[in-house]
C-alpha positions in Angstrom: 0.1 -0.1 0.0 1.4 3.5 -0.9 0.6 6.8 0.6 -1.7 8.9 -1.2 -0.2 11.6 -3.5 -0.2 15.3 -2.4 -2.9 16.2 -4.4 -5.2 13.6 -3.4 -4.4 14.3 0.2 -5.5 18.0 -0.1 -8.6 17.0 -2.1 -9.5 14.7 0.9 -8.7 17.6 3.2 -10.7 20.1 1.3 -13.8 17.6 1.0 -13.7 17.1 4.8 -13.7 20.9 5.4 -16.4 21.3 3.0 -18.6 18.6 5.0 -17.9 20.1 8.2 -19.0 23.6 7.1 -21.9 23.0 4.8 -25.6 22.9 5.7 -27.3 19.6 5.7 -28.9 20.1 2.2 -25.3 20.7 0.9 -24.1 17.5 2.5 -26.6 15.6 0.7 -25.6 17.0 -2.4 -22.0 16.6 -1.7 -22.8 12.9 -0.8 -25.0 12.0 -4.0 -23.5 9.9 -6.1 -22.0 11.4 -9.3 -23.4 10.5 -12.9 -21.6 7.6 -14.8 -19.5 9.1 -17.6 -20.3 8.0 -21.2 -16.8 5.9 -21.4 -17.8 4.0 -18.0 -21.4 3.3 -19.4 -19.9 1.8 -22.5 -17.4 -0.3 -20.6 -20.1 -1.7 -18.3 -22.6 -2.2 -21.1 -19.7 -4.2 -22.6 -18.9 -6.4 -19.7 -22.5 -7.1 -19.0 -23.0 -8.1 -22.7 -19.7 -10.4 -22.5 -21.1 -12.2 -19.7 -24.5 -12.8 -20.9 -22.6 -13.9 -24.2 -20.3 -16.6 -22.4 -23.4 -17.8 -20.3 -25.6 -18.2 -23.3 -23.2 -19.9 -25.5 -22.3 -22.4 -22.6 -26.0 -23.1 -22.4 -26.2 -23.6 -25.8 -23.7 -26.0 -25.9 -25.1 -27.9 -22.9 -28.2 -28.1 -24.4 -27.2 -29.4 -27.6 -25.3 -32.2 -25.9 -28.1 -32.9 -23.6 -30.4 -33.3 -26.5 -32.7 -30.6 -25.6 -35.6 -29.7 -27.9 -34.7 -27.5 -31.0 -37.1 -24.5 -29.7 -35.0 -24.3 -26.6 -31.9 -24.2 -28.5 -33.4 -21.5 -30.9 -34.4 -19.3 -27.9 -30.7 -19.7 -26.5 -29.2 -18.7 -30.0 -31.6 -15.7 -29.8 -30.5 -14.9 -26.6 -27.0 -15.1 -27.6 -27.6 -12.8 -30.6 -29.3 -10.3 -28.3 -26.3 -10.2 -26.1 -24.1 -9.7 -29.4 -26.3 -6.7 -30.2 -26.2 -5.3 -27.0 -22.3 -5.5 -26.9 -22.2 -3.9 -30.4 -24.6 -1.0 -29.5 -22.7 -0.5 -26.2 -19.2 -0.6 -28.2 -20.8 2.3 -30.5 -22.0 4.5 -27.5 -25.9 3.5 -28.0 -26.0 2.3 -24.3 -29.4 3.0 -23.6 -30.5 1.6 -27.1 -28.6 -1.6 -26.3 -30.2 -2.1 -22.9 -33.6 -1.5 -24.2 -33.4 -4.0 -27.0 -31.8 -6.7 -24.8 -34.4 -6.1 -22.1 -37.3 -6.1 -24.8 -35.9 -9.1 -26.4 -35.4 -11.3 -23.5 -39.0 -10.6 -22.4 -40.2 -11.6 -25.7 -37.9 -14.6 -25.5 -39.4 -15.5 -22.1 -43.1 -15.2 -23.5 -42.2 -17.5 -26.6 -40.4 -20.1 -24.3 -43.5 -20.2 -22.0 -45.9 -20.9 -25.0 
């Protein structure tokens, strides 16, 4: 573990002083989480998409080797495609659209699978 840099230490001291001298409303505003930057949102979207991609591929392979029905395998392949679309849209900076497409697609696949 290393000691914080002087700029970081000074920033922490300023934050503590600001908390001590502020009103309750200002304290709440200081403690309110900051918005995620677009770059962080893209990275998070891509990470979630990769997790879903890997999971869907693994489940598809298990279903194929387990002799599951064709509609189940088709739903798993469609879920893999949705995760791939979410990854690509997230990579291009369309995180809200990618998440919306993914969620609506999974709901639709759940309804199809229930039938």
